[in-house]
C-alpha positions in Angstrom: 24.9 -37.2 30.4 23.9 -36.3 26.8 20.3 -35.7 27.9 21.4 -33.4 30.7 23.5 -31.3 28.3 20.6 -31.2 25.7 18.2 -30.0 28.4 20.7 -27.4 29.5 21.0 -26.1 26.0 17.2 -25.9 25.6 16.8 -24.0 28.9 19.7 -21.6 27.9 18.0 -20.9 24.5 14.7 -20.2 26.1 16.2 -17.9 28.7 18.0 -16.0 25.9 14.8 -15.5 24.0 13.0 -14.2 27.2 15.9 -11.9 28.1 15.8 -10.3 24.6 12.0 -9.6 24.8 10.9 -6.7 26.9 7.5 -5.1 27.7 6.7 -2.8 24.8 7.0 0.9 25.6 6.4 4.1 23.7 9.8 5.3 22.6 8.9 8.2 20.2 5.8 10.0 19.1 5.7 12.0 15.9 2.8 14.5 15.2 2.1 14.7 11.5 -0.8 17.2 11.4 -3.8 16.9 9.1 -2.2 16.5 5.7 -0.5 13.2 5.7 -1.0 10.1 3.6 -2.4 7.1 5.6 0.8 5.0 5.4 4.5 5.0 6.0 7.4 2.9 4.5 10.0 0.8 6.3 13.1 0.5 4.1 16.2 -1.2 5.5 16.6 0.7 8.8 14.7 3.8 7.8 11.2 4.9 8.5 9.8 7.1 5.8 6.7 9.3 6.1 5.4 12.7 5.2 4.4 16.0 6.9 2.3 18.0 4.4 4.7 18.6 1.5 7.9 17.4 3.3 9.2 13.8 3.0 10.9 12.7 6.2 13.5 9.9 6.3 14.1 8.8 9.9 17.1 6.5 10.7 15.8 4.0 13.2 19.3 3.3 14.6 20.5 6.9 15.3 17.0 8.6 15.1 18.5 11.3 12.9 16.1 12.6 10.3 16.4 14.0 6.9 13.6 16.3 5.4 13.1 17.3 1.8 10.5 19.6 0.4 8.5 18.3 -2.5 7.1 21.1 -4.6 7.9 22.6 -8.0 9.4 26.0 -8.6 6.1 27.0 -10.2 4.0 26.1 -7.2 4.1 29.7 -5.8 1.5 30.0 -3.0 -0.3 26.8 -4.1 -1.0 24.6 -1.0 1.1 21.5 -2.0 0.6 18.2 -0.2 2.4 14.9 -0.8 -0.1 12.3 -2.2 2.2 9.3 -2.8 5.7 8.0 -2.2 7.2 4.7 -3.1 10.6 3.0 -2.9 11.4 2.1 -6.5 15.1 1.1 -6.1 17.6 0.8 -3.3 17.4 4.0 -1.2 15.5 5.7 -4.1 12.0 7.2 -3.6 9.5 8.4 -6.1 7.3 11.2 -4.6 4.3 12.9 -6.0 2.4 15.9 -4.7 -1.0 17.4 -5.6 0.1 19.8 -8.4 0.9 17.0 -9.5 4.7 17.3 -9.3 7.1 14.4 -9.3 10.5 13.9 -7.7 12.9 11.0 -7.7 15.1 11.2 -4.6 18.1 9.0 -3.8 18.7 9.5 -0.1 21.8 7.4 -0.2 23.5 9.8 -2.5 21.4 12.8 -1.6 20.5 13.5 -5.3 17.2 14.1 -7.0 15.6 14.2 -10.4 12.5 16.4 -11.2 10.0 15.1 -13.8 8.3 17.4 -16.3 5.1 17.9 -14.2 4.1 21.2 -12.6 1.1 23.6 -12.3 1.9 25.3 -15.6 2.6 22.3 -17.8 -0.2 20.0 -16.6 -3.0 21.9 -18.3 -3.3 22.1 -22.1 -6.1 23.7 -24.2 -6.6 22.9 -27.9 -8.9 25.4 -29.7 -10.6 25.3 -33.1 -13.5 27.4 -34.4 -16.4 25.7 -32.6 -14.9 23.6 -29.9 -12.1 23.7 -27.4 -10.7 20.8 -25.4 -9.1 21.3 -22.0 -6.8 18.5 -20.9 -5.7 18.5 -17.3 -3.2 16.0 -15.7 -4.9 15.5 -12.3 -2.6 12.9 -10.9 0.3 10.5 -11.7 1.4 7.3 -10.0 4.6 5.4 -10.1 4.7 1.7 -10.4 6.4 -0.3 -7.6 9.7 -0.9 -9.4 9.8 2.5 -11.2 9.3 1.0 -14.7 6.1 2.8 -15.4 4.1 6.0 -14.7 0.3 6.1 -14.9 -1.1 9.5 -15.8 -4.7 10.4 -14.9 -6.1 13.1 -17.2 -9.4 14.9 -17.2 -10.7 16.1 -20.5 -13.5 18.6 -21.0 -15.0 19.8 -24.4 -16.5 23.3 -24.6 -18.7 24.8 -27.4 -17.7 28.3 -28.3 -15.0 28.1 -25.6 -17.4 28.2 -22.6 -20.4 25.9 -22.9 -19.5 22.4 -21.5 -20.6 19.6 -23.8 -18.7 16.5 -22.7 -16.1 15.3 -20.2 -14.2 12.0 -19.6 -11.0 10.6 -18.0 -8.0 9.2 -19.9 -5.4 6.9 -18.3 -2.0 6.9 -20.0 0.6 4.2 -19.1 4.1 5.5 -19.8 7.5 3.8 -19.6 10.0 5.4 -17.3 12.4 7.1 -17.9 11.6 7.5 -21.6 8.0 8.6 -20.9 6.9 6.6 -24.0 3.2 5.9 -24.1 2.4 2.2 -23.9 -1.4 2.1 -23.2 -4.2 4.6 -23.3 -7.8 4.0 -22.3 -10.8 6.3 -21.8 -13.7 6.1 -19.4 -16.5 8.2 -17.9 -15.5 6.9 -14.4 -12.8 8.0 -12.1 -10.7 4.8 -11.7 -8.0 6.2 -9.5 -9.0 4.1 -6.4 -9.5 1.0 -8.6 -6.1 0.9 -10.4 -3.0 -0.5 -8.8 0.3 -2.1 -9.9 1.4 -5.5 -8.7 4.5 -5.6 -6.5 6.8 -6.7 -9.4 5.0 -4.6 -12.0 4.0 -7.6 -14.1 0.3 -6.4 -13.9 -1.8 -3.4 -13.7 -4.9 -4.4 -11.8 -8.4 -2.9 -12.3 -11.2 -4.0 -9.9 -15.0 -4.0 -10.1 -15.1 -2.5 -13.6 -18.3 -2.6 -15.6 -16.6 -2.8 -18.9 -13.5 -4.3 -20.5 -10.4 -2.2 -21.2 -10.9 -2.3 -24.9 -14.5 -1.1 -24.6 -15.8 -3.8 -26.9 -18.5 -5.2 -24.6 -20.5 -4.4 -21.5 -19.5 -7.4 -19.4 -18.9 -6.9 -15.7 -15.7 -8.4 -14.2 -14.4 -8.4 -10.6 -10.8 -8.1 -11.7 -9.1 -7.2 -14.9 -5.4 -8.0 -15.1 -3.5 -5.9 -17.6 -0.4 -8.1 -18.4 2.3 -5.5 -18.8 4.8 -7.9 -20.5 2.4 -8.9 -23.3 0.3 -5.8 -23.1 -3.1 -7.6 -23.0 -6.1 -7.5 -20.7 -7.1 -10.6 -18.8 -10.7 -10.4 -17.4 -11.4 -12.6 -14.3 -14.5 -13.4 -12.2 -17.3 -12.3 -14.5 -20.3 -10.9 -12.8 -18.6 -11.1 -9.4 -18.1 -8.1 -7.1 -14.9 -8.3 -4.9 -14.4 -6.6 -1.6 -10.7 -7.0 -1.3 -7.6 -8.4 -3.1 -3.9 -8.8 -2.7 -1.0 -10.0 -4.8 2.0 -11.8 -3.3 5.4 -10.1 -3.3 6.7 -12.2 -6.3 3.5 -11.6 -8.4 2.8 -15.3 -8.4 -0.4 -15.5 -6.4 -3.6 -13.5 -6.4 -6.0 -13.6 -3.4 -9.5 -12.3 -3.9 -12.4 -12.0 -1.4 -15.9 -11.8 -2.9 -19.0 -10.2 -1.7 -20.7 -13.6 -1.5 -18.4 -14.5 1.4 -15.7 -16.6 -0.1 -12.0 -16.1 -0.7 -10.0 -17.6 -3.5 -6.3 -17.8 -4.2 -5.3 -17.9 -7.9 -2.0 -19.0 -9.5 -1.1 -16.0 -11.8 1.1 -18.1 -14.1 -1.7 -20.6 -14.9 -4.7 -18.6 -13.8 -5.9 -21.8 -12.0 -7.4 -21.8 -8.5 -5.0 -22.9 -5.8 -7.6 -23.1 -3.0 -10.6 -21.3 -1.7 -11.9 -20.7 1.9 -15.5 -20.1 2.9 -15.1 -16.6 4.5 -14.7 -13.2 3.1 -13.0 -10.0 4.4 -9.9 -8.0 4.0 -7.2 -10.2 2.5 -3.4 -9.8 2.5 -0.3 -11.9 2.1 2.4 -11.8 4.7 5.8 -10.3 3.8 7.3 -13.7 3.0 4.1 -14.8 1.3 4.1 -17.9 3.6 0.6 -17.1 4.9 -2.6 -15.5 3.8 -4.5 -13.3 6.3 -8.3 -13.0 6.0 -9.8 -10.3 8.2 -13.6 -10.9 8.7 -16.1 -9.5 11.1 -14.7 -10.0 14.6 -12.2 -12.8 13.6 -9.0 -12.9 11.6 -7.7 -16.1 10.1 -4.1 -17.1 9.3 -3.8 -19.7 6.6 -0.6 -21.5 5.5 -0.3 -21.1 1.7 1.6 -24.4 1.2 -0.6 -26.7 3.3 -3.8 -24.7 2.7 -4.6 -25.2 6.4 -5.7 -22.7 9.0 -2.8 -22.0 11.4 -4.8 -20.0 13.9 -7.7 -17.6 14.3 -7.6 -14.3 16.3 -10.4 -12.4 17.9 -9.6 -9.0 16.3 -8.4 -7.3 13.1 -5.5 -5.5 11.4 -3.2 -8.6 11.7 0.5 -8.1 11.0 3.4 -10.4 11.1 7.0 -9.2 11.6 9.5 -9.6 8.7 11.0 -12.9 10.2 7.6 -13.9 11.5 8.7 -13.9 15.1 6.1 -11.5 16.2 2.4 -10.9 15.5 0.3 -7.8 16.3 -3.4 -7.2 15.9 -6.2 -5.0 17.2 -8.9 -6.3 19.5 -11.8 -4.8 17.6 -14.8 -6.1 15.6 -13.8 -4.8 12.2 -10.7 -3.1 10.7 -12.4 0.3 10.6 -13.4 0.6 14.3 -11.7 2.9 16.8 -8.7 1.2 18.5 -7.8 1.4 22.2 -5.2 -1.4 22.4 -2.9 -3.5 20.4 -2.3 -7.2 21.1 1.4 -8.3 20.7 2.4 -12.0 20.5 5.9 -13.4 20.7 5.2 -16.4 18.4 8.2 -18.5 19.5 7.2 -18.5 23.2 3.5 -17.7 23.0 3.9 -14.8 25.4 1.3 -12.0 24.9 1.6 -8.4 25.7 -0.9 -5.5 25.4 -0.1 -2.0 24.2 -2.8 0.3 25.6 -3.3 3.7 23.9 -4.2 6.8 26.0 -7.3 7.4 23.8 -9.1 5.9 20.9 -7.7 6.2 17.4 -8.3 4.9 13.9 -5.4 2.6 13.0 -4.2 3.7 9.5 -1.1 1.5 9.3 1.0 -0.8 11.5 4.3 -2.5 10.7 7.4 -3.9 12.4 10.9 -2.6 11.7 13.1 -4.8 9.6 15.2 -5.8 12.7 12.0 -6.5 14.6 13.0 -4.1 17.5 10.2 -1.7 16.9 6.4 -1.8 16.3 5.3 1.4 14.5 1.7 2.7 14.4 0.2 5.4 12.2 -2.9 6.7 14.0 -5.6 9.2 13.2 -7.9 11.1 15.5 -9.4 14.5 16.0 -8.5 15.5 12.4 -4.8 14.8 12.7 -2.3 12.0 12.2 0.6 10.8 14.4 3.2 8.0 14.5 4.0 6.1 17.6 7.1 4.0 17.8 7.2 1.2 20.4 10.3 -0.6 21.5 9.7 -4.3 21.7 13.2 -5.9 21.8 16.6 -4.9 23.1 
């Protein structure tokens, strides 16, 4: 009798799972135009994205939306476009446009704070008899917890006020909200694409840099970790070129994929190697940091961090797990940068697979599941414009 009851419970559980899962269908499409960043944010039950210089906060329960304009009072007719937005605290977003102008917006309280950046204040000129120096703040970036701001400045020196003699970049790390300068380094190179904060802001990461931060030698390092607690630079992987890296959500693990076709996972507390795997590609930790994904040519590999074993391989790229790891989605293409025509969706508990077929080919810029795992959201680009597609996958 006990066996009959147990089997009944099992069948009931399976039928419940099947009844909750539906064929994915397109619920909402949002055209973004040409001037959008190539990502969106899922925060609690909100979808956050931008259309030109407007930040849009869409409630995924009611589908009501809130739009705010991001431009300074001095922008005038300047064509402002949002370049970055980040959640830095509960329901608080830091937004930067191309003036650059910065805004801290709390959409829970509907309050905002403007930072002292705008078209008029970002350029300073220092003159003396022979030389003048023009200093232009070209961009700023917020750290992931809002503790820091990174300023990118471009400096030009002119003889007699009009003959260019020298130029370079300066990167100023400031504490927020005090705006006290913590670190300054100069370089001839534009490092904007190579500098990133770790998720918990323990590190500022510089990749594939030909020189150390202190400019004392000419060694080449694949990664330089700037320890923001101790304010020191930690060079790693000398004479190695990396093609991709990621840091786990708690800042405890670093995954690096090298040009020589190998991937390593490093413990950031001890700087010791946890394990390595003999393939290279685009690497990323899953949201819970239980798994590491390596996207190579044609095949994506899912590796269990604890056991260091391969869980599965998938013929495709752009692999994403849902927040509770119930669902998995990927594109059936040879590399992450190919045009996409369909998305493969897997219900991991049952093994059921469904295909989402797109009406035409797009480049997939970003893909994520909503926090409650009811929606799969795609950001696509094609024909010089961006659009978001929201698919319903669960009742």
